[in-house]
All heavy atoms as TSV, in Angstrom:
chain	resi	resn	atom	element	x	y	z
A	1	ARG	N	N	194.936	-94.641	63.516
A	1	ARG	CA	C	195.236	-95.965	64.013
A	1	ARG	C	C	195.792	-95.919	65.421
A	1	ARG	O	O	195.680	-96.895	66.142
A	1	ARG	CB	C	196.267	-96.633	63.116
A	1	ARG	CG	C	195.738	-97.091	61.820
A	1	ARG	CD	C	196.759	-97.774	60.946
A	1	ARG	NE	N	197.933	-98.234	61.605
A	1	ARG	CZ	C	199.082	-98.445	61.026
A	1	ARG	NH1	N	199.212	-98.190	59.754
A	1	ARG	NH2	N	200.104	-98.879	61.669
A	2	ASP	N	N	196.389	-94.843	65.790
A	2	ASP	CA	C	197.073	-94.797	67.064
A	2	ASP	C	C	196.217	-94.219	68.182
A	2	ASP	O	O	196.413	-94.556	69.344
A	2	ASP	CB	C	198.351	-93.964	66.918
A	2	ASP	CG	C	199.235	-94.041	68.141
A	2	ASP	OD1	O	199.507	-95.167	68.586
A	2	ASP	OD2	O	199.638	-92.988	68.641
A	3	LEU	N	N	195.261	-93.377	67.862
A	3	LEU	CA	C	194.511	-92.683	68.905
A	3	LEU	C	C	193.564	-93.613	69.663
A	3	LEU	O	O	193.473	-93.527	70.891
A	3	LEU	CB	C	193.734	-91.515	68.305
A	3	LEU	CG	C	192.982	-90.642	69.309
A	3	LEU	CD1	C	193.961	-90.009	70.293
A	3	LEU	CD2	C	192.183	-89.585	68.591
A	4	GLY	N	N	192.866	-94.493	68.965
A	4	GLY	CA	C	191.923	-95.402	69.622
A	4	GLY	C	C	192.563	-96.272	70.697
A	4	GLY	O	O	192.074	-96.331	71.830
A	5	PRO	N	N	193.669	-96.961	70.383
A	5	PRO	CA	C	194.325	-97.750	71.414
A	5	PRO	C	C	194.855	-96.907	72.578
A	5	PRO	O	O	194.850	-97.347	73.726
A	5	PRO	CB	C	195.487	-98.415	70.673
A	5	PRO	CG	C	195.044	-98.479	69.269
A	5	PRO	CD	C	194.220	-97.248	69.054
A	6	ARG	N	N	195.286	-95.683	72.289
A	6	ARG	CA	C	195.757	-94.822	73.389
A	6	ARG	C	C	194.602	-94.429	74.305
A	6	ARG	O	O	194.770	-94.353	75.518
A	6	ARG	CB	C	196.451	-93.586	72.842
A	6	ARG	CG	C	197.839	-93.890	72.356
A	6	ARG	CD	C	198.562	-92.622	71.973
A	6	ARG	NE	N	199.801	-92.919	71.307
A	6	ARG	CZ	C	200.993	-92.825	71.877
A	6	ARG	NH1	N	201.094	-92.443	73.126
A	6	ARG	NH2	N	202.075	-93.114	71.199
A	7	ILE	N	N	193.446	-94.135	73.716
A	7	ILE	CA	C	192.288	-93.801	74.548
A	7	ILE	C	C	191.889	-95.002	75.401
A	7	ILE	O	O	191.598	-94.866	76.589
A	7	ILE	CB	C	191.117	-93.318	73.677
A	7	ILE	CG1	C	191.457	-91.959	73.067
A	7	ILE	CG2	C	189.832	-93.234	74.485
A	7	ILE	CD1	C	190.446	-91.470	72.056
A	8	ALA	N	N	191.881	-96.193	74.799
A	8	ALA	CA	C	191.549	-97.399	75.557
A	8	ALA	C	C	192.579	-97.651	76.662
A	8	ALA	O	O	192.220	-98.034	77.780
A	8	ALA	CB	C	191.472	-98.603	74.621
A	9	SER	N	N	193.850	-97.426	76.366
A	9	SER	CA	C	194.902	-97.616	77.360
A	9	SER	C	C	194.810	-96.583	78.478
A	9	SER	O	O	195.215	-96.840	79.607
A	9	SER	CB	C	196.285	-97.526	76.716
A	9	SER	OG	O	196.456	-98.548	75.786
A	10	ALA	N	N	194.283	-95.417	78.171
A	10	ALA	CA	C	194.164	-94.364	79.183
A	10	ALA	C	C	193.227	-94.767	80.307
A	10	ALA	O	O	193.404	-94.315	81.445
A	10	ALA	CB	C	193.691	-93.073	78.538
A	11	PHE	N	N	192.259	-95.631	80.019
A	11	PHE	CA	C	191.373	-96.097	81.083
A	11	PHE	C	C	192.136	-96.928	82.109
A	11	PHE	O	O	191.810	-96.910	83.289
A	11	PHE	CB	C	190.215	-96.924	80.509
A	11	PHE	CG	C	189.198	-96.106	79.794
A	11	PHE	CD1	C	189.028	-96.251	78.431
A	11	PHE	CD2	C	188.419	-95.181	80.460
A	11	PHE	CE1	C	188.091	-95.503	77.756
A	11	PHE	CE2	C	187.484	-94.421	79.799
A	11	PHE	CZ	C	187.316	-94.582	78.430
A	12	HIS	N	N	193.148	-97.632	81.670
A	12	HIS	CA	C	193.919	-98.483	82.573
A	12	HIS	C	C	195.148	-97.768	83.146
A	12	HIS	O	O	195.416	-97.863	84.335
A	12	HIS	CB	C	194.343	-99.760	81.848
A	12	HIS	CG	C	195.078	-100.722	82.720
A	12	HIS	ND1	N	194.476	-101.383	83.769
A	12	HIS	CD2	C	196.367	-101.123	82.715
A	12	HIS	CE1	C	195.375	-102.149	84.362
A	12	HIS	NE2	N	196.530	-102.009	83.735
A	13	TYR	N	N	195.896	-97.059	82.295
A	13	TYR	CA	C	197.157	-96.459	82.718
A	13	TYR	C	C	197.053	-94.978	83.062
A	13	TYR	O	O	198.000	-94.398	83.565
A	13	TYR	CB	C	198.218	-96.630	81.621
A	13	TYR	CG	C	198.555	-98.070	81.350
A	13	TYR	CD1	C	198.143	-98.677	80.169
A	13	TYR	CD2	C	199.268	-98.819	82.260
A	13	TYR	CE1	C	198.436	-100.000	79.906
A	13	TYR	CE2	C	199.561	-100.145	82.015
A	13	TYR	CZ	C	199.153	-100.736	80.834
A	13	TYR	OH	O	199.447	-102.041	80.573
A	14	GLY	N	N	195.970	-94.357	82.733
A	14	GLY	CA	C	195.818	-92.929	83.014
A	14	GLY	C	C	196.387	-92.077	81.893
A	14	GLY	O	O	196.644	-92.541	80.784
A	15	SER	N	N	196.625	-90.817	82.183
A	15	SER	CA	C	197.054	-89.869	81.153
A	15	SER	C	C	198.505	-90.047	80.729
A	15	SER	O	O	198.975	-89.365	79.820
A	15	SER	CB	C	196.840	-88.439	81.648
A	15	SER	OG	O	197.677	-88.180	82.761
A	16	LYS	N	N	199.224	-90.983	81.342
A	16	LYS	CA	C	200.624	-91.218	80.961
A	16	LYS	C	C	200.757	-91.652	79.502
A	16	LYS	O	O	201.779	-91.396	78.885
A	16	LYS	CB	C	201.265	-92.290	81.858
A	16	LYS	CG	C	201.459	-91.859	83.292
A	16	LYS	CD	C	202.220	-92.900	84.072
A	16	LYS	CE	C	201.346	-94.121	84.271
A	16	LYS	NZ	N	201.967	-95.146	85.110
A	17	VAL	N	N	199.725	-92.270	78.953
A	17	VAL	CA	C	199.822	-92.750	77.566
A	17	VAL	C	C	199.896	-91.601	76.566
A	17	VAL	O	O	200.364	-91.778	75.450
A	17	VAL	CB	C	198.654	-93.687	77.205
A	17	VAL	CG1	C	198.678	-94.929	78.058
A	17	VAL	CG2	C	197.322	-92.984	77.325
A	18	PHE	N	N	199.448	-90.421	76.957
A	18	PHE	CA	C	199.493	-89.276	76.060
A	18	PHE	C	C	200.776	-88.457	76.205
A	18	PHE	O	O	201.046	-87.593	75.381
A	18	PHE	CB	C	198.284	-88.378	76.272
A	18	PHE	CG	C	196.991	-89.050	75.902
A	18	PHE	CD1	C	196.102	-89.465	76.869
A	18	PHE	CD2	C	196.682	-89.291	74.578
A	18	PHE	CE1	C	194.923	-90.087	76.526
A	18	PHE	CE2	C	195.504	-89.913	74.222
A	18	PHE	CZ	C	194.621	-90.320	75.196
A	19	THR	N	N	201.542	-88.704	77.239
A	19	THR	CA	C	202.791	-87.968	77.426
A	19	THR	C	C	204.013	-88.813	77.084
A	19	THR	O	O	205.130	-88.300	77.073
A	19	THR	CB	C	202.919	-87.482	78.882
A	19	THR	OG1	O	202.876	-88.606	79.757
A	19	THR	CG2	C	201.803	-86.510	79.218
A	20	LEU	N	N	203.817	-90.065	76.750
A	20	LEU	CA	C	204.923	-90.949	76.386
A	20	LEU	C	C	205.536	-90.514	75.062
A	20	LEU	O	O	204.848	-90.010	74.183
A	20	LEU	CB	C	204.401	-92.383	76.283
A	20	LEU	CG	C	205.440	-93.491	76.119
A	20	LEU	CD1	C	206.315	-93.567	77.358
A	20	LEU	CD2	C	204.753	-94.810	75.891
A	21	ASN	N	N	206.832	-90.690	74.893
A	21	ASN	CA	C	207.562	-90.328	73.674
A	21	ASN	C	C	207.389	-88.852	73.304
A	21	ASN	O	O	207.099	-88.507	72.169
A	21	ASN	CB	C	207.148	-91.203	72.489
A	21	ASN	CG	C	207.556	-92.638	72.669
A	21	ASN	OD1	O	208.514	-92.938	73.371
A	21	ASN	ND2	N	206.827	-93.538	72.035
A	22	ASP	N	N	207.549	-87.983	74.264
A	22	ASP	CA	C	207.479	-86.536	74.059
A	22	ASP	C	C	206.155	-86.086	73.453
A	22	ASP	O	O	206.105	-85.269	72.545
A	22	ASP	CB	C	208.643	-86.061	73.179
A	22	ASP	CG	C	209.991	-86.296	73.850
A	22	ASP	OD1	O	210.055	-86.169	75.087
A	22	ASP	OD2	O	210.954	-86.608	73.136
A	23	SER	N	N	205.071	-86.626	73.953
A	23	SER	CA	C	203.712	-86.264	73.506
A	23	SER	C	C	203.526	-86.430	72.002
A	23	SER	O	O	202.953	-85.587	71.321
A	23	SER	CB	C	203.384	-84.827	73.936
A	23	SER	OG	O	203.416	-84.726	75.341
A	24	TYR	N	N	203.958	-87.543	71.467
A	24	TYR	CA	C	203.879	-87.856	70.043
A	24	TYR	C	C	202.453	-88.155	69.588
A	24	TYR	O	O	202.165	-88.111	68.406
A	24	TYR	CB	C	204.786	-89.053	69.755
A	24	TYR	CG	C	204.650	-89.646	68.380
A	24	TYR	CD1	C	205.275	-89.060	67.300
A	24	TYR	CD2	C	203.884	-90.783	68.166
A	24	TYR	CE1	C	205.160	-89.595	66.035
A	24	TYR	CE2	C	203.754	-91.324	66.914
A	24	TYR	CZ	C	204.399	-90.732	65.851
A	24	TYR	OH	O	204.269	-91.260	64.610
A	25	TRP	N	N	201.514	-88.411	70.468
A	25	TRP	CA	C	200.188	-88.925	70.133
A	25	TRP	C	C	199.425	-88.053	69.150
A	25	TRP	O	O	198.611	-88.543	68.391
A	25	TRP	CB	C	199.340	-89.096	71.392
A	25	TRP	CG	C	198.955	-87.792	72.011
A	25	TRP	CD1	C	199.665	-87.087	72.930
A	25	TRP	CD2	C	197.788	-87.032	71.736
A	25	TRP	NE1	N	199.012	-85.929	73.246
A	25	TRP	CE2	C	197.856	-85.873	72.518
A	25	TRP	CE3	C	196.690	-87.203	70.904
A	25	TRP	CZ2	C	196.869	-84.899	72.493
A	25	TRP	CZ3	C	195.716	-86.241	70.880
A	25	TRP	CH2	C	195.812	-85.103	71.671
A	26	TRP	N	N	199.656	-86.749	69.117
A	26	TRP	CA	C	198.857	-85.864	68.271
A	26	TRP	C	C	199.243	-85.951	66.796
A	26	TRP	O	O	198.452	-85.588	65.928
A	26	TRP	CB	C	198.951	-84.422	68.765
A	26	TRP	CG	C	200.323	-83.840	68.648
A	26	TRP	CD1	C	201.327	-83.925	69.560
A	26	TRP	CD2	C	200.855	-83.119	67.546
A	26	TRP	NE1	N	202.451	-83.295	69.101
A	26	TRP	CE2	C	202.184	-82.785	67.857
A	26	TRP	CE3	C	200.346	-82.714	66.323
A	26	TRP	CZ2	C	203.000	-82.085	66.983
A	26	TRP	CZ3	C	201.166	-82.009	65.457
A	26	TRP	CH2	C	202.470	-81.697	65.800
A	27	ILE	N	N	200.432	-86.422	66.479
A	27	ILE	CA	C	200.875	-86.491	65.084
A	27	ILE	C	C	200.009	-87.452	64.263
A	27	ILE	O	O	199.566	-87.089	63.170
A	27	ILE	CB	C	202.370	-86.826	65.002
A	27	ILE	CG1	C	203.161	-85.654	65.573
A	27	ILE	CG2	C	202.791	-87.127	63.582
A	27	ILE	CD1	C	204.633	-85.882	65.715
A	28	PRO	N	N	199.699	-88.672	64.742
A	28	PRO	CA	C	198.805	-89.536	63.956
A	28	PRO	C	C	197.376	-89.005	63.850
A	28	PRO	O	O	196.615	-89.445	63.004
A	28	PRO	CB	C	198.822	-90.864	64.717
A	28	PRO	CG	C	200.062	-90.841	65.516
A	28	PRO	CD	C	200.311	-89.406	65.856
A	29	VAL	N	N	197.008	-88.054	64.690
A	29	VAL	CA	C	195.675	-87.463	64.611
A	29	VAL	C	C	195.661	-86.347	63.569
A	29	VAL	O	O	194.758	-86.253	62.741
A	29	VAL	CB	C	195.242	-86.908	65.986
A	29	VAL	CG1	C	193.931	-86.171	65.895
A	29	VAL	CG2	C	195.150	-88.032	66.999
A	30	VAL	N	N	196.688	-85.499	63.572
A	30	VAL	CA	C	196.723	-84.322	62.706
A	30	VAL	C	C	197.213	-84.651	61.296
A	30	VAL	O	O	196.718	-84.080	60.321
A	30	VAL	CB	C	197.604	-83.223	63.353
A	30	VAL	CG1	C	197.781	-82.045	62.437
A	30	VAL	CG2	C	197.002	-82.784	64.672
A	31	ALA	N	N	198.149	-85.560	61.158
A	31	ALA	CA	C	198.753	-85.852	59.858
A	31	ALA	C	C	197.734	-86.294	58.804
A	31	ALA	O	O	197.790	-85.802	57.670
A	31	ALA	CB	C	199.860	-86.886	60.012
A	32	PRO	N	N	196.774	-87.174	59.092
A	32	PRO	CA	C	195.792	-87.531	58.065
A	32	PRO	C	C	194.896	-86.362	57.659
A	32	PRO	O	O	194.496	-86.254	56.502
A	32	PRO	CB	C	194.956	-88.639	58.704
A	32	PRO	CG	C	195.806	-89.196	59.766
A	32	PRO	CD	C	196.649	-88.060	60.259
A	33	LEU	N	N	194.599	-85.480	58.591
A	33	LEU	CA	C	193.776	-84.320	58.264
A	33	LEU	C	C	194.525	-83.364	57.335
A	33	LEU	O	O	193.971	-82.874	56.349
A	33	LEU	CB	C	193.367	-83.591	59.545
A	33	LEU	CG	C	192.518	-84.403	60.510
A	33	LEU	CD1	C	192.311	-83.641	61.812
A	33	LEU	CD2	C	191.191	-84.756	59.888
A	34	VAL	N	N	195.784	-83.112	57.641
A	34	VAL	CA	C	196.600	-82.247	56.789
A	34	VAL	C	C	196.831	-82.915	55.436
A	34	VAL	O	O	196.720	-82.275	54.388
A	34	VAL	CB	C	197.930	-81.903	57.484
A	34	VAL	CG1	C	198.872	-81.165	56.551
A	34	VAL	CG2	C	197.675	-81.083	58.735
A	35	GLY	N	N	197.125	-84.202	55.435
A	35	GLY	CA	C	197.354	-84.932	54.193
A	35	GLY	C	C	196.124	-84.952	53.305
A	35	GLY	O	O	196.235	-84.841	52.079
A	36	GLY	N	N	194.949	-85.074	53.891
A	36	GLY	CA	C	193.719	-85.052	53.108
A	36	GLY	C	C	193.490	-83.705	52.450
A	36	GLY	O	O	193.100	-83.628	51.285
A	37	ALA	N	N	193.743	-82.634	53.189
A	37	ALA	CA	C	193.573	-81.291	52.618
A	37	ALA	C	C	194.592	-81.027	51.510
A	37	ALA	O	O	194.252	-80.480	50.456
A	37	ALA	CB	C	193.704	-80.244	53.716
A	38	VAL	N	N	195.832	-81.434	51.723
A	38	VAL	CA	C	196.862	-81.253	50.700
A	38	VAL	C	C	196.534	-82.101	49.469
A	38	VAL	O	O	196.645	-81.632	48.330
A	38	VAL	CB	C	198.257	-81.598	51.258
A	38	VAL	CG1	C	199.299	-81.654	50.156
A	38	VAL	CG2	C	198.664	-80.586	52.312
A	39	GLY	N	N	196.103	-83.328	49.672
A	39	GLY	CA	C	195.746	-84.202	48.560
A	39	GLY	C	C	194.571	-83.658	47.757
A	39	GLY	O	O	194.571	-83.721	46.527
A	40	ALA	N	N	193.563	-83.107	48.425
A	40	ALA	CA	C	192.419	-82.526	47.724
A	40	ALA	C	C	192.846	-81.314	46.907
A	40	ALA	O	O	192.402	-81.126	45.775
A	40	ALA	CB	C	191.331	-82.135	48.715
A	41	GLY	N	N	193.725	-80.503	47.474
A	41	GLY	CA	C	194.221	-79.343	46.741
A	41	GLY	C	C	195.020	-79.737	45.517
A	41	GLY	O	O	194.860	-79.149	44.441
A	42	LEU	N	N	195.880	-80.734	45.656
A	42	LEU	CA	C	196.668	-81.199	44.520
A	42	LEU	C	C	195.785	-81.822	43.445
A	42	LEU	O	O	196.036	-81.649	42.250
A	42	LEU	CB	C	197.726	-82.200	44.980
A	42	LEU	CG	C	198.884	-81.622	45.785
A	42	LEU	CD1	C	199.785	-82.733	46.300
A	42	LEU	CD2	C	199.669	-80.632	44.957
A	43	TYR	N	N	194.748	-82.534	43.853
A	43	TYR	CA	C	193.814	-83.106	42.887
A	43	TYR	C	C	193.142	-81.995	42.080
A	43	TYR	O	O	193.041	-82.075	40.857
A	43	TYR	CB	C	192.759	-83.951	43.598
A	43	TYR	CG	C	191.716	-84.495	42.656
A	43	TYR	CD1	C	191.939	-85.665	41.962
A	43	TYR	CD2	C	190.518	-83.819	42.448
A	43	TYR	CE1	C	190.995	-86.163	41.079
A	43	TYR	CE2	C	189.574	-84.299	41.567
A	43	TYR	CZ	C	189.816	-85.468	40.889
A	43	TYR	OH	O	188.884	-85.961	40.016
A	44	GLU	N	N	192.650	-80.981	42.770
A	44	GLU	CA	C	192.001	-79.867	42.068
A	44	GLU	C	C	192.975	-79.174	41.133
A	44	GLU	O	O	192.621	-78.794	40.027
A	44	GLU	CB	C	191.441	-78.850	43.064
A	44	GLU	CG	C	190.087	-79.191	43.586
A	44	GLU	CD	C	189.042	-79.265	42.490
A	44	GLU	OE1	O	188.990	-78.363	41.628
A	44	GLU	OE2	O	188.269	-80.226	42.499
A	45	LEU	N	N	194.219	-79.003	41.564
A	45	LEU	CA	C	195.213	-78.307	40.764
A	45	LEU	C	C	195.580	-79.084	39.504
A	45	LEU	O	O	195.616	-78.528	38.409
A	45	LEU	CB	C	196.471	-78.051	41.603
A	45	LEU	CG	C	197.623	-77.346	40.902
A	45	LEU	CD1	C	197.227	-75.925	40.536
A	45	LEU	CD2	C	198.845	-77.334	41.798
A	46	PHE	N	N	195.843	-80.369	39.648
A	46	PHE	CA	C	196.345	-81.145	38.525
A	46	PHE	C	C	195.276	-81.849	37.705
A	46	PHE	O	O	195.479	-82.148	36.538
A	46	PHE	CB	C	197.370	-82.181	39.002
A	46	PHE	CG	C	198.637	-81.553	39.479
A	46	PHE	CD1	C	199.008	-81.616	40.811
A	46	PHE	CD2	C	199.471	-80.878	38.598
A	46	PHE	CE1	C	200.177	-81.038	41.255
A	46	PHE	CE2	C	200.644	-80.299	39.036
A	46	PHE	CZ	C	201.001	-80.370	40.362
A	47	ILE	N	N	194.124	-82.147	38.293
A	47	ILE	CA	C	193.098	-82.912	37.580
A	47	ILE	C	C	191.801	-82.118	37.449
A	47	ILE	O	O	191.242	-82.009	36.362
A	47	ILE	CB	C	192.841	-84.259	38.275
A	47	ILE	CG1	C	194.110	-85.096	38.201
A	47	ILE	CG2	C	191.665	-84.983	37.648
A	47	ILE	CD1	C	194.064	-86.390	38.944
A	48	GLY	N	N	191.322	-81.554	38.523
A	48	GLY	CA	C	190.031	-80.873	38.517
A	48	GLY	C	C	189.964	-79.687	37.579
A	48	GLY	O	O	188.930	-79.433	36.959
A	49	LEU	N	N	191.046	-78.945	37.448
A	49	LEU	CA	C	191.043	-77.768	36.586
A	49	LEU	C	C	191.055	-78.121	35.105
A	49	LEU	O	O	190.739	-77.283	34.267
A	49	LEU	CB	C	192.243	-76.876	36.910
A	49	LEU	CG	C	192.229	-76.232	38.295
A	49	LEU	CD1	C	193.512	-75.447	38.508
A	49	LEU	CD2	C	191.024	-75.337	38.463
A	50	HIS	N	N	191.401	-79.343	34.776
A	50	HIS	CA	C	191.507	-79.748	33.377
A	50	HIS	C	C	190.237	-80.413	32.841
A	50	HIS	O	O	190.184	-80.785	31.680
A	50	HIS	CB	C	192.705	-80.677	33.177
A	50	HIS	CG	C	193.986	-80.013	33.534
A	50	HIS	ND1	N	194.536	-79.016	32.772
A	50	HIS	CD2	C	194.807	-80.166	34.600
A	50	HIS	CE1	C	195.657	-78.598	33.335
A	50	HIS	NE2	N	195.837	-79.276	34.453
A	51	HIS	N	N	189.239	-80.578	33.683
A	51	HIS	CA	C	187.958	-81.138	33.244
A	51	HIS	C	C	187.039	-79.998	32.843
A	51	HIS	O	O	186.991	-78.964	33.496
A	51	HIS	CB	C	187.302	-81.953	34.364
A	51	HIS	CG	C	187.953	-83.275	34.584
A	51	HIS	ND1	N	187.612	-84.391	33.880
A	51	HIS	CD2	C	188.938	-83.659	35.426
A	51	HIS	CE1	C	188.349	-85.405	34.273
A	51	HIS	NE2	N	189.168	-84.981	35.219
A	52	ALA	N	N	186.293	-80.211	31.777
A	52	ALA	CA	C	185.344	-79.197	31.326
A	52	ALA	C	C	184.220	-79.067	32.347
A	52	ALA	O	O	183.736	-80.059	32.888
A	52	ALA	CB	C	184.783	-79.574	29.970
A	53	LYS	N	N	183.812	-77.852	32.579
A	53	LYS	CA	C	182.690	-77.615	33.492
A	53	LYS	C	C	181.403	-78.027	32.790
A	53	LYS	O	O	181.205	-77.756	31.609
A	53	LYS	CB	C	182.609	-76.141	33.873
A	53	LYS	CG	C	183.827	-75.621	34.580
A	53	LYS	CD	C	183.818	-76.065	35.997
A	53	LYS	CE	C	185.021	-75.450	36.713
A	53	LYS	NZ	N	185.269	-75.990	37.966
A	54	GLU	N	N	180.516	-78.660	33.528
A	54	GLU	CA	C	179.236	-79.061	32.958
A	54	GLU	C	C	178.331	-77.846	32.878
A	54	GLU	O	O	178.277	-77.028	33.786
A	54	GLU	CB	C	178.596	-80.150	33.804
A	54	GLU	CG	C	179.326	-81.472	33.718
A	54	GLU	CD	C	178.567	-82.582	34.416
A	54	GLU	OE1	O	177.353	-82.437	34.609
A	54	GLU	OE2	O	179.206	-83.571	34.758
A	55	SER	N	N	177.610	-77.747	31.788
A	55	SER	CA	C	176.699	-76.629	31.576
A	55	SER	C	C	175.465	-76.814	32.449
A	55	SER	O	O	174.975	-77.928	32.640
A	55	SER	CB	C	176.302	-76.568	30.109
A	55	SER	OG	O	175.337	-75.574	29.918
A	56	SER	N	N	174.936	-75.713	32.961
A	56	SER	CA	C	173.730	-75.790	33.774
A	56	SER	C	C	172.477	-75.797	32.910
A	56	SER	O	O	171.384	-75.985	33.403
A	56	SER	CB	C	173.686	-74.622	34.755
A	56	SER	OG	O	173.672	-73.400	34.050
A	57	GLU	N	N	172.638	-75.576	31.592
A	57	GLU	CA	C	171.507	-75.602	30.686
A	57	GLU	C	C	171.095	-77.043	30.412
A	57	GLU	O	O	171.924	-77.946	30.393
A	57	GLU	CB	C	171.874	-74.926	29.366
A	57	GLU	CG	C	172.285	-73.482	29.511
A	57	GLU	CD	C	172.782	-72.910	28.200
A	57	GLU	OE1	O	172.697	-73.608	27.162
A	57	GLU	OE2	O	173.259	-71.774	28.219
A	58	GLU	N	N	169.802	-77.213	30.146
A	58	GLU	CA	C	169.322	-78.546	29.809
A	58	GLU	C	C	169.751	-78.884	28.389
A	58	GLU	O	O	169.744	-78.016	27.516
A	58	GLU	CB	C	167.804	-78.618	29.938
A	58	GLU	CG	C	167.335	-78.557	31.374
A	58	GLU	CD	C	165.843	-78.814	31.480
A	58	GLU	OE1	O	165.301	-79.582	30.645
A	58	GLU	OE2	O	165.232	-78.251	32.377
A	59	PRO	N	N	170.101	-80.130	28.118
A	59	PRO	CA	C	170.497	-80.490	26.761
A	59	PRO	C	C	169.306	-80.388	25.803
A	59	PRO	O	O	168.157	-80.537	26.182
A	59	PRO	CB	C	170.986	-81.935	26.889
A	59	PRO	CG	C	170.443	-82.433	28.177
A	59	PRO	CD	C	170.199	-81.237	29.045
A	60	GLU	N	N	169.619	-80.147	24.555
A	60	GLU	CA	C	168.575	-80.020	23.536
A	60	GLU	C	C	167.898	-81.369	23.329
A	60	GLU	O	O	168.553	-82.404	23.179
A	60	GLU	CB	C	169.210	-79.557	22.229
A	60	GLU	CG	C	168.217	-79.308	21.132
A	60	GLU	CD	C	168.904	-78.824	19.867
A	60	GLU	OE1	O	169.946	-78.171	19.973
A	60	GLU	OE2	O	168.374	-79.125	18.794
A	61	LYS	N	N	166.581	-81.351	23.327
A	61	LYS	CA	C	165.829	-82.601	23.153
A	61	LYS	C	C	165.586	-82.828	21.668
A	61	LYS	O	O	165.177	-81.932	20.951
A	61	LYS	CB	C	164.508	-82.530	23.913
A	61	LYS	CG	C	164.725	-82.451	25.408
A	61	LYS	CD	C	163.422	-82.456	26.149
A	61	LYS	CE	C	163.710	-82.379	27.636
A	61	LYS	NZ	N	162.513	-82.410	28.428
A	62	LEU	N	N	165.851	-84.029	21.246
A	62	LEU	CA	C	165.677	-84.395	19.836
A	62	LEU	C	C	164.287	-84.993	19.639
A	62	LEU	O	O	163.822	-85.793	20.431
A	62	LEU	CB	C	166.740	-85.396	19.403
A	62	LEU	CG	C	168.171	-84.916	19.503
A	62	LEU	CD1	C	169.106	-86.048	19.155
A	62	LEU	CD2	C	168.407	-83.735	18.584
A	63	ASP	N	N	163.629	-84.619	18.540
A	63	ASP	CA	C	162.316	-85.157	18.223
A	63	ASP	C	C	162.530	-86.481	17.488
A	63	ASP	O	O	163.008	-86.516	16.378
A	63	ASP	CB	C	161.553	-84.182	17.353
A	63	ASP	CG	C	160.119	-84.637	17.126
A	63	ASP	OD1	O	159.650	-85.519	17.877
A	63	ASP	OD2	O	159.481	-84.090	16.210
A	64	MET	N	N	162.162	-87.578	18.114
A	64	MET	CA	C	162.407	-88.892	17.547
A	64	MET	C	C	161.161	-89.465	16.860
A	64	MET	O	O	161.159	-90.606	16.446
A	64	MET	CB	C	162.870	-89.860	18.639
A	64	MET	CG	C	164.142	-89.422	19.338
A	64	MET	SD	S	165.529	-89.239	18.249
A	64	MET	CE	C	165.952	-90.920	17.975
A	65	ASP	N	N	160.070	-88.694	16.734
A	65	ASP	CA	C	158.856	-89.183	16.067
A	65	ASP	C	C	159.070	-89.203	14.558
A	65	ASP	O	O	159.608	-88.264	13.979
A	65	ASP	CB	C	157.659	-88.276	16.406
A	65	ASP	CG	C	157.278	-88.378	17.868
A	65	ASP	OD1	O	157.496	-89.466	18.458
A	65	ASP	OD2	O	156.772	-87.396	18.422
A	66	PRO	N	N	158.595	-90.296	13.860
A	66	PRO	CA	C	158.761	-90.362	12.391
A	66	PRO	C	C	157.844	-89.433	11.649
A	66	PRO	O	O	156.917	-88.921	11.972
A	66	PRO	CB	C	158.466	-91.799	12.048
A	66	PRO	CG	C	157.875	-92.441	13.256
A	66	PRO	CD	C	158.100	-91.514	14.395
C-alpha cells in the first residue's frame, strides 16, 4: 500500500520520498513477503500435515451393468 504512492511522489519530489523517516519505505515492501512465507509454513505445519495424501492410483471402477 505504501510503495505505489511513494513511487508516484518520487516523480514530483525526487528521491527524498525514499529517505524520509529513516528510510522506512522498505518495511511495507518486505513485511508482506515475509508474512506470506511464514503463514504458508504455519499452514503446512498445522493443517497440511494432517490431511491424508491422495493416492496416485486410479480408483477402482465399479461395474454398474445389471
